[in-house]
N, C-alpha and C positions, 0 to 999 in steps of 0.2 A: 253327624257331619263326617264326611269322608276324610281319610288321613291326608290326602293331598290338599284339601281346603284348610286344614289346621296348619299345615306347613306354610301355605300361601299367606294366610292372614297374619301369622307370626312374622314372616318376612316383610310384609307390607307395613306392619306396626313398627318394626325396628328401623326399616329404611325411612319411613315417614318421620320418625323422631329425629333422625340424623338430618334429613332434608329441612325440616322445620327450623332446626337450630342453625345449621350452616348457611342455608340459602335464604330463608325467610327471616332470620334474625330473631326467632322466638326465644324467650327465656327458657332455659333447660327444664325448669320445674313445670312450666305450662306445657311444653312439648311432651314431657314424660306422662303427664296426666292425660293429655289428649290421646297419645298412643296406647296407654293402658286401657282407657275406656273403650276405644275402638276395638282393641283385641278382645276384651271381655265380651262385648256385645256381638262382634262378628263370629266369635267362637261358640256362641250359643249359651253363654253363662247366664244371660238375662240381666235385667237392670239391678235387681236386689243383690244377686250374688256377685256381680261385677264390683259394686260399691263396697260390699262387705269384705270381699277378698282384697280389694285395694287397701282398705283401712287395716285389715289384718296383716297384710304384708308390710305396711308402714310400721305397725306396732312391733312386729317380729324383728325387723331390722333395728329398730330403736332399742329393743331389749338386748339385742346381740352386740351392737357397737355404739349405742348412744353414749354410755358412760365412758367408753374407751376414747371416743372422739373428744368429748368434753374435757376429760382429765388430761388427755394428751396435748390438746391445743393450749390449755392453761399452763401446763408444764413447759411447753416450748416457749410460750410468751415470757414466762419468768426467766428461763435460762437465757433467752436473747437479751432481755433487759439487763441482766447481770453481766453480759459480755462473755458468757461461757461458750456459746456456740462460735462466736467470732474468734475467740482464743484457740478453740479446737481447729477451726479452719486454718488459721494462721500457722499452727503447728504442723498440720498435715501438708500445707503448701510448702513449708520450709523443708520438710522431710521428703516429700514426693514430687513437688512441682505441680503446676496446674494440669499438665498433660497426663500425669499418672493418676491423679486423684479419682477420676471417674472409674478407672479400672480397679483401683483399690477398694472403692466403695462397693462396687458390684461384687467383687470377690469376697469381701468380708460379710456382706449381707447374705450371700448365697451359700456360704460354707460354714463360717464361724458362728454367725448369728441367725441361722435359719429359724423361723418361728412358726408354730402352729397358728399363731394369730397375726396374719399379714397386716391387719388393720393397725395393730400396735406398732409394728415395724414402720408402717407408713407415717403415722402421726409423730413418731419419734425421729425418724430420719428426714422427713420433709424440711423442717427448719434448717438442718445442717446443709442439705442440698441447696436450698435457696440462699443461704449465707455464702456458700462457696461459689455460686454461679457467676457473679460479676468478675471473678478472677479468671474465668475461662473465656471471657470475651463475649462477642455478639451472640454466640450460640450457647451461652452458659446454661441458661434454664433448660433448653432442649437437651443438652448433653447430660446434665445432672438428673433430669427427669428420666431419660432413657436408662441411665445407670441404676437409678432406684428401681425401675421396672425390672431390669434384668436381674438385679441382685435379689430382690424380695420374692418375685414370682418364680424364678428358676429354682431357688432354694426350696420353695414351697412344694414343688412337684418332684424334686429329685433327692433332696437331702433330709435325713432324719433330724429333727422331729417335725418337719413340715407335714401338715395334715394330709395333703394330697399323697405324699409318699407313704405315710403310715397307713392310710386307707387302702391304697393299692396293694401294699405288702400284705395286709391282713386278708383281703379278699382273695388274693392269689396264693396265699400260704407261703409267702417268701419270708424267711427269717430276717428280722430287722438289721442284724449284723451284715448279712449279705447285701441287703438293699443299700445300706450305708456305704459299703465298700464299692459297689458299682456307681451309686448315685453321686458320691462326693466328687469323683473325677469328672463324670459327665456334666454335673452341675457347674463346676468351676470352669471347665473349658467352654461350655455353652455361654456362661455369663461374660467371660472375657472376649470371646469371638463376637458375640452379639454387640457389645459395646464398641469393639473395633470397627465392625462393619457399619454400625449406625453412625459412628463418628465420621467415617468417610463420606457418608451421605450428607451429613450436616455441612461438611466442608464444601460440598458441591451445591449448597443452597437449599437443601431440603427444609430447613427451619427458617421461618419468617417471623422475627420478633414482633413486627407491627400487627400481624394477624394471629399469631400463636400465643402471645402473652397478654394477659389482662392489663398489666401496668407497664406498658412499654415506653422506654425512652432510650436515648443513646447510651452507650456503655458508660460514658463519663457522667451522665445525668441520672442514671437509673436509681442510684442510692437516694438522691433527693426526691425523685418522683414517687418512689415507693412510700417514703415517709409522709409526703404530702397527700398521697392518695389513701393512706391507711384508714382514715375516717370515712371514706366514701364506700369502699367495698370490703374492707377488713382483710383483703388478701395478704397484706403484709404480715398479718398475724399468724400465719400458719407456722410458726407463731411469731408474727411480726418480723419474719426473717427474710423478707424479700430483698433487702439490700445486703451488701457485704460490709457495711460500715460497722463500727463499734458503737454507734449511737443507738440508743433505745428508741423504739417507735414512740410517737407521741410528742416528739420535739425535744427530747433530752439531748444534750450535747455530748460529743465524744468524750470530753474531759469528765463529765459527770458519770458516764457509764463506766469509764476506766478508773473508777474511784480507787484510792489506796485500800479501801476496805473490801474491795471485790475479792471473793474467795479465790484461792489457788485453783488452777484448772482441774487438778485431780479431785479436789473437793467439789467443785461445781458440777462435775460430770456424774457424781454419785447418784443424783436423782434419776439419771438415765440408766446407769449400770446396775443399780440395785433391782429395779423392776425386771430388767432383762435376765438377771441371774435368777430371780425368783420364778419367773415364767419358765425359763429353760430347765431349772432344777425340777419343777413340778412335772413338766412334760417328760423329762428323762425318767423320773421316778415312776410315772404312770406306765411308760413304755416298758420298763423293767418289771412291771407287775407289783410294785410297792405302792399300794393304795391305802390311804387312811384319811379321815376327816381333816387332820392337821395339814397333810400334804396338799389336799384339794383346796383348803382355805388359803394357805400362804402361796400356792402356785396359781391362784386365780388371777387372770390378767387385770381385772377391775381393781382388786385390792392392791396388786403390785403397782399399777399406775397411780392409784391414790396415794400410796406410800411415797412414790417418787414425787408426786405433786406436793405432798405435805413437806417433804424434805426441801424441795425447791422454794416453797413458801417461807420456811423458817430461815433458809440461807438468804433469800431476798430481803426479808425484813431486817436481818442483821446487817446486810451489805448496803441496802439502799434506803431503809426507813419505810414507815407505813405508807406514806403518800405515794411514792413511786412504785411500791409493790402493788398497791391497789390500782394504780393507773395501768400497770402491765396486765393485771387480772381483767380489768374492764375491757381492754383491747382484745384479749382472748375470748371473753364472753361474747363480744360483738360478732366475732368471726364464727363462733360455735353454732349460732342459730342458723346461719346461711348453710353451713356444711351439713348440719343435721337434716334440714328440710330437703335438700336435693338428694342426699343419701337415702333418706326414708322413702321418697317418691321412687327412686330407682329400685328399692326393695319391693315396692308395690307392683311395679311392672314385672319383676321376677316372680312374684306370687301369682299373678294372673297367668303368666306363661305356664307355671306349674299346674294350674287348674285345667289347662287345655289338654292334658295328657299327651303333650308333644313328646315327652320322654319315651313313652310306650310306643308311640308311632315310629320314632327313629330307631328304637331297639329292634323293631320288627323288620326294618329295612336291611339288616345285616345278618349274614350267616357265614359260616366257614366250614369247609369240608376237611375230612381227615387227610393228613399228609400234606398240608399246605407248606410250601417251601418257606425257609426262615425269612427271607427278604420280603416275600409277599405277606407273611404274617405280621411283620413289623409295620408295613404300610397299612394293612387292614386295621390293626390296633390303633395306629395313629389317626387314621381317617375316622373311625368310630368316635374316638374321644374328641377330635377336633370338631366334627359336626355337632355333637352333643353340646360342646361348650359354646359354639356359635349360637345355638338355639336357646339354650337354657340360661346361660350367663353366669354360671358358677363353675369355677375350676374344680372344686372338690366334688360337686355333684356329677360333673362330666366324668371325672376320673373314677368315681365310685360306680357310676352306671356302666361305663365302658368295661371296667373290671368285672362287674356282675354279668355282663353279656358274654365276655370271653372266658371267664373262669370255668364254666361247664365244658368247654371245648378245648381246653388247654392240652389235653392228651393228644389231640389230633394236630397240634401245631408243632412243627419241628423247630422249637425255640426254647431256650432256658427260661424259666419263669421270671428270673430277674430281668432279663432283656425284654420280655413281654411287658413287665411293669414299667420299665423305662420308656418303651414305645407309647404306652398309655399316658404316662406323665407328659411326654413331649406333645402328644395330641391335645391333651386337656389344657395346655398352655396357650393354644392357638387363638390369637385375635380377641383378647378381652375387650369388650366394647360397651355400648350404652345400656345394655340390659343388665349390667353388673353394678351394684352399689359401690364397689371399689373404684370404678371409673369416675364416679362423681366425687368421691373423696379425693382421689388423685387430682382431679381438675381444680378443685377449690384449694386444696392444701398446697399445691405447687404454683398456684396463681397463673394458670394457663387457660386459654380459651378451649371450647369443645374441640375445635380443629387442632389445637396444640396437644390436647389429650389423645386425640386419634393418632397423632404422630408419635408422641413420646410414650404412649402406653399401648394402644391397639396395634400399631405397626410394629413396635418393639417386641411385643409378645408373639406376634406372628413370625417375626424374624427369628426370635429365639426358638420357637417351635420348629421351624424348618431347619435351623442349624443343629438342634439336638436330634432331629430325625436323621440327618445325615450321619451324625456320630453314632447313634444307636444302630442304624443300618449297617455301618461298618463293623460294629461289635458283633452283630448277628452273623456276619460272614465268617468270623473267626472263633465264635463262642462254641 
């Protein structure tokens, strides 16, 4: 099959999935399966290999994020039932006010808590975002969703120990210290400016709660609607944090949730903070070359999240008793199945795209000549990574592939290696969409429709990519 046909069939499959969901109202899981099978057959994989690749892709994603999603959702459900997330939101709102909260969240996630494991960040931060959303008014979910996107994914490509950043630095031979020095400032400015611009669009009517949120009601009614709808779709359980109330999902009253036995906020947040510290310590130790079985064991995100879950479970049993703790766990379990299914099928589509050799096709489309000016080199690096990400659906794979393409010709580019790495990171961030399993995790954990996820995730990553491109281009002119 010719290269142009591979590109065409991939574009048809991705566009077809989006149209099936948005215009035909097809369930995302069904649309993803249809698109995946079409692409496999159209690309010449054959019946047997299409199905086997689909199943293998599902299994690979489950092996990678299945336990993270399960443990993270259960952890969030317990923390919400104890009132920990609500207390944290109240504290942040008192300190910052509702207008500053999205900026603070994006800044912290992108710089202080950047993670190799963006899935972990999402499952831990999504309940907090949903709890805070009602305080921001009509566009609360949209604004907090965009802040999560900017914080998590900007940090992923610009700030150590984000996997995209570490991979780019390694392939280009850039010292991690230099990458951190450049990336920290670019990441912070990008995250804040992205949230600022996105917020302006929301105020102009970009977000439509009736179409962009799964459990929509008026701001004054949202809390009640979320709890009433939790047993229907489980979206309130990501983890049960769709409302801003102190009431636990499942009908517990506010007075019961704010029991005198409820742990202090500092103690309640330990199940979140301890896993983050374990994961960050492991990543930093590995980046510094300190490798050992013990570091790998205690820095593993699955173990870290399980320890957080275990801590939350013990706190909940002491604070709420066995019955209410089990009710919170059941709500989390009900939600987990839905999230795992759509995430796994999203991984299946990515696996089939990987079998089409699209990556090699796109790599062959680009070349660079000796002596390319700095600004042109930045645009070239950004474009390569952006096209790869649009097609492949993985930020890290796009970044790694783009760095691999450009590494052999770096000598002919009139550009510091650090700046080239930033340009690749900016491009790899562009327009995360339906061929990424992260998209479907985001959609279900935030309780938004596919259209809402296209706005709060796909559009925001495209916006952040362009914002960072302008910043990096400016740096290239003075570097």
